[in-house]
VOBA-274899 format. One record per residue: residue in three letters; x, y, z of N, C-alpha, C in turn. Coordinates in steps of 0.2 Angstrom, whole numbers, plus 5000, padded with zeros to 4 digits. Last residue first. Example, Ala and Ser with C-alpha at 12.3 -4.5 7.8 and 13.67 -1.06 7.14 Angstrom:
// VOBA-274899
PT titor n_xx n_yy n_zz ca_xx ca_yy ca_zz c_xx c_yy c_zz
PT   SER 5064 4989 5035  5068  4995  5036 5064 5000 5039
PT   ALA 5066 4972 5039  5062  4978  5039 5066 4984 5039
// end
This chain:
// VOBA-274899
PT titor n_xx n_yy n_zz ca_xx ca_yy ca_zz c_xx c_yy c_zz
PT   MET 4912 5046 5006  4915  5040  5005 4908 5035 5007
PT   ASP 4914 5061 4994  4907  5056  4996 4912 5050 4998
PT   LEU 4916 5079 4996  4918  5070  4997 4915 5066 4999
PT   LEU 4915 5092 4984  4913  5086  4989 4915 5079 4988
PT   GLN 4921 5109 4983  4921  5099  4980 4916 5096 4988
PT   VAL 4921 5126 4978  4918  5120  4983 4919 5113 4980
PT   ASP 4935 5135 4974  4931  5129  4976 4928 5127 4978
PT   LYS 4943 5145 4976  4936  5146  4980 4930 5140 4976
PT   LEU 4961 5148 4978  4954  5143  4977 4948 5146 4979
PT   LEU 4974 5157 4975  4969  5157  4979 4964 5152 4975
PT   THR 4988 5153 4967  4983  5153  4965 4978 5152 4971
PT   GLU 5001 5146 4967  5002  5151  4969 4994 5157 4970
PT   ASP 4998 5132 4966  5001  5135  4960 5000 5143 4960
PT   ALA 4982 5133 4978  4988  5130  4972 4991 5134 4968
PT   ALA 4974 5135 4989  4978  5136  4988 4982 5132 4984
PT   GLY 4956 5135 4998  4964  5134  4997 4969 5136 4991
PT   GLY 4939 5132 4995  4944  5135  4994 4951 5131 4994
PT   PHE 4932 5117 5001  4930  5125  5000 4938 5128 5001
PT   MET 4922 5102 5003  4930  5107  5004 4930 5112 5001
PT   ILE 4912 5095 5016  4913  5098  5009 4920 5101 5009
PT   ALA 4909 5078 5016  4912  5083  5019 4910 5086 5013
PT   LYS 4898 5061 5020  4901  5066  5015 4904 5074 5019
PT   THR 4894 5051 5032  4899  5048  5024 4899 5054 5021
PT   THR 4887 5059 5042  4892  5053  5041 4897 5050 5036
PT   SER 4890 5074 5035  4887  5068  5036 4891 5064 5038
PT   ILE 4899 5084 5033  4890  5088  5034 4887 5082 5035
PT   ASN 4915 5093 5038  4909  5086  5038 4903 5088 5037
PT   THR 4923 5100 5031  4921  5099  5035 4916 5093 5034
PT   LEU 4938 5108 5027  4935  5102  5024 4932 5100 5031
PT   SER 4947 5123 5019  4944  5119  5024 4941 5112 5022
PT   PHE 4962 5122 5014  4958  5122  5010 4953 5119 5019
PT   TYR 4979 5119 5012  4977  5125  5014 4970 5127 5013
PT   SER 4981 5112 4993  4982  5113  5000 4977 5118 5005
PT   CYS 4979 5104 4979  4980  5109  4984 4980 5108 4991
PT   PRO 4973 5094 4967  4979  5096  4971 4979 5103 4975
PT   PRO 4954 5091 4964  4959  5096  4964 4965 5097 4968
PT   PRO 4947 5077 4958  4948  5081  4964 4955 5086 4963
PT   THR 4939 5071 4947  4946  5072  4948 4949 5080 4953
PT   GLY 4930 5054 4949  4930  5061  4947 4939 5066 4947
PT   THR 4933 5045 4960  4931  5046  4954 4931 5053 4955
PT   THR 4948 5038 4968  4943  5042  4970 4940 5043 4961
PT   THR 4956 5025 4981  4954  5029  4974 4949 5033 4974
PT   GLN 4965 5027 4994  4960  5026  4993 4958 5031 4985
PT   TYR 4976 5017 5006  4975  5023  5000 4970 5023 4997
PT   SER 4978 5016 5024  4975  5012  5017 4974 5018 5013
PT   MET 4983 5014 5039  4983  5018  5036 4984 5014 5027
PT   THR 4978 5007 5054  4985  5006  5049 4982 5013 5043
PT   GLY 4975 5007 5066  4981  5009  5067 4985 5011 5063
PT   THR 4964 5000 5070  4969  4995  5069 4975 5001 5065
PT   LYS 4953 5009 5074  4954  5004  5076 4962 4998 5076
PT   THR 4956 5018 5063  4959  5021  5072 4958 5013 5075
PT   HIS 4961 5019 5049  4957  5016  5053 4958 5016 5060
PT   PHE 4964 5033 5038  4967  5029  5044 4960 5027 5046
PT   LEU 4965 5035 5020  4960  5033  5026 4964 5032 5033
PT   HIS 4969 5045 5008  4972  5042  5013 4966 5038 5018
PT   LEU 4975 5053 4993  4966  5053  4998 4969 5047 5001
PT   GLU 4981 5066 4984  4979  5058  4986 4975 5058 4992
PT   ASN 4983 5077 4977  4976  5074  4979 4974 5071 4982
PT   CYS 4995 5089 4982  4993  5082  4978 4986 5083 4981
PT   TRP 5009 5101 4977  5005  5101  4978 5001 5093 4976
PT   GLY 5027 5101 4981  5022  5104  4978 5015 5100 4979
PT   GLY 5046 5098 4981  5039  5099  4983 5032 5101 4976
PT   GLY 5060 5097 4974  5054  5091  4974 5046 5095 4976
PT   ASP 5065 5111 4973  5067  5106  4979 5062 5098 4978
PT   THR 5065 5120 4967  5069  5114  4964 5068 5108 4968
PT   TYR 5053 5133 4966  5057  5129  4968 5059 5123 4966
PT   ARG 5041 5136 4956  5046  5142  4961 5051 5139 4964
PT   LYS 5032 5125 4952  5036  5129  4950 5042 5133 4953
PT   ASP 5029 5111 4961  5031  5119  4966 5036 5122 4959
PT   PRO 5020 5099 4956  5026  5101  4957 5026 5110 4957
PT   MET 5005 5091 4957  5007  5095  4953 5012 5101 4955
PT   PHE 4999 5074 4955  5006  5080  4961 5007 5086 4953
PT   LEU 4984 5065 4958  4989  5067  4953 4994 5072 4958
PT   SER 4981 5047 4958  4982  5055  4961 4986 5059 4956
PT   GLY 4980 5038 4949  4974  5039  4951 4976 5046 4954
PT   PRO 4992 5027 4958  4990  5029  4953 4981 5031 4953
PT   PRO 5005 5040 4970  4999  5032  4968 4996 5033 4961
PT   VAL 5020 5043 4964  5012  5046  4967 5009 5041 4964
PT   ARG 5034 5038 4972  5030  5040  4965 5024 5039 4971
PT   SER 5043 5040 4985  5043  5038  4980 5039 5039 4973
PT   SER 5036 5054 4993  5044  5051  4996 5047 5044 4987
PT   PRO 5034 5070 4989  5033  5063  4987 5041 5057 4991
PT   TYR 5031 5081 5000  5035  5080  4995 5036 5072 4994
PT   GLY 5020 5095 4997  5022  5092  5001 5028 5087 4997
PT   TYR 5002 5099 5002  5007  5101  5000 5013 5098 5004
PT   GLY 4987 5091 5001  4991  5095  5004 4998 5097 5000
PT   ALA 4974 5077 5002  4977  5083  4997 4983 5086 5003
PT   PHE 4967 5070 5016  4966  5073  5009 4970 5079 5008
PT   LEU 4963 5059 5024  4968  5062  5026 4966 5064 5017
PT   VAL 4948 5051 5035  4952  5054  5031 4955 5059 5030
PT   LEU 4946 5042 5049  4950  5048  5048 4951 5046 5040
PT   LYS 4935 5029 5056  4939  5030  5050 4940 5038 5048
PT   ASP 4926 5025 5066  4933  5024  5067 4940 5025 5059
PT   GLN 4915 5029 5064  4916  5031  5070 4923 5028 5072
PT   GLY 4912 5040 5050  4911  5034  5055 4915 5034 5062
PT   PHE 4925 5049 5047  4920  5047  5043 4919 5040 5046
PT   SER 4933 5065 5050  4932  5058  5051 4924 5058 5047
PT   ALA 4946 5074 5042  4937  5074  5041 4938 5066 5046
PT   MET 4959 5085 5036  4958  5079  5039 4950 5080 5041
PT   GLY 4970 5092 5022  4964  5093  5028 4962 5083 5029
PT   CYS 4986 5098 5022  4979  5094  5022 4975 5095 5027
PT   GLY 4997 5106 5026  4992  5112  5023 4986 5104 5021
PT   ALA 5010 5096 5021  5006  5102  5027 5001 5104 5022
PT   LYS 5017 5080 5020  5016  5085  5018 5014 5089 5026
PT   ARG 5025 5066 5014  5024  5070  5020 5025 5074 5016
PT   MET 5014 5056 5009  5019  5059  5007 5019 5064 5012
PT   PRO 5007 5041 5014  5005  5047  5012 5010 5047 5011
PT   ALA 5010 5024 5006  5009  5028  5014 5008 5034 5011
PT   HIS 5001 5011 4999  5006  5019  4998 5004 5021 5004
PT   SER 5005 4996 5001  4999  4999  4999 5003 5007 4999
// end
């Protein structure tokens, strides 16, 4: 399984009683970007950092992390708001990517 990359500005929300979703952020991929994920390199620097849209599930009962594939094309971004609206859905608003402030609204439906 693919472990999350080192990152900041990611979002986390709870789903059900024993799962946390970890989404997107700015960071440095440890090896490769997982299939179905996007990585947008930061053109301002040459250190390998950039924005991603990877999605992981942390299972609190087992302490394990699993990579999740998505449908649609969630934006690679960081520093957004991610808020639960039910036990299976969260709304993502705003964020930043490639020196651009976003005003997008996305639905994360687990």
